[in-house]
C-alpha distance (Angstrom), angle and dihedral (degrees) to the residues before:
residue distance angle dihedral
M1 . . .
P2 3.80 . .
E3 3.79 118.0 .
I4 3.80 112.9 -104.8
S5 3.79 125.6 -168.5
T6 3.78 134.4 168.0
M7 3.78 135.4 155.2
N8 3.82 129.7 -131.2
L9 3.77 114.9 -168.5
K10 3.86 119.7 -142.5
S11 3.86 93.0 0.1
C12 3.81 103.5 117.5
P13 3.81 109.3 122.1
R14 3.85 90.9 -149.3
C15 3.79 105.6 44.4
G16 3.83 106.5 2.6
G17 3.82 91.2 -116.3
A18 3.77 132.7 138.1
V19 3.80 115.0 -66.7
R20 3.78 124.5 -157.2
I21 3.76 118.8 -154.1
T22 3.79 111.2 -151.8
S23 3.78 142.6 142.9
D24 3.75 140.4 -131.1
M25 3.80 134.8 178.3
Y26 3.82 90.5 -65.8
G27 3.80 98.4 52.5
A28 3.78 140.4 -88.2
F29 3.80 125.6 -39.8
K30 3.80 143.7 168.4
H31 3.81 118.7 -119.6
C32 3.80 126.1 -173.4
L33 3.82 112.8 -137.3
H34 3.81 91.7 -153.6
C35 3.80 109.2 45.0
G36 3.81 102.6 13.3
F37 3.85 97.3 -114.9
V38 3.80 110.3 166.0
K39 3.83 128.3 -170.0
D40 3.79 127.5 175.2
L41 3.75 115.5 -130.3
P42 3.81 124.0 -136.7
K43 3.75 117.5 -107.9
E44 3.84 90.9 -110.1
D45 3.79 90.7 58.3
M46 3.77 91.7 49.0
E47 3.83 92.2 53.6
M48 3.77 90.6 47.8
I49 3.85 91.5 51.3
Q50 3.80 92.4 46.8
N51 3.84 90.1 51.5
A52 3.80 92.4 48.7
I53 3.80 92.2 48.9
A54 3.83 91.9 47.4
A55 3.85 90.3 50.4
R56 3.79 91.4 48.6
T57 3.81 95.7 47.0
G58 3.81 91.7 45.1
K59 3.80 89.0 64.3
G60 3.77 96.5 63.2
R61 3.76 120.7 -179.9
S62 3.77 119.9 -112.6
A63 3.80 123.9 -139.4
A64 3.78 116.5 -111.3
């Protein structure tokens, strides 16, 4: 499984802090950097996130 990681600022449902979406060998999950809130993500959400990251990284910026 490829490593995924993205950051959502002010999206924690418990404290309103920054949430990092990442994955490990068990699947994808959200983790708040401020309060430690953790929520597992369904497999469908993980596939959608991986596709979005792949589309975003496929459109690399070129140096001017």
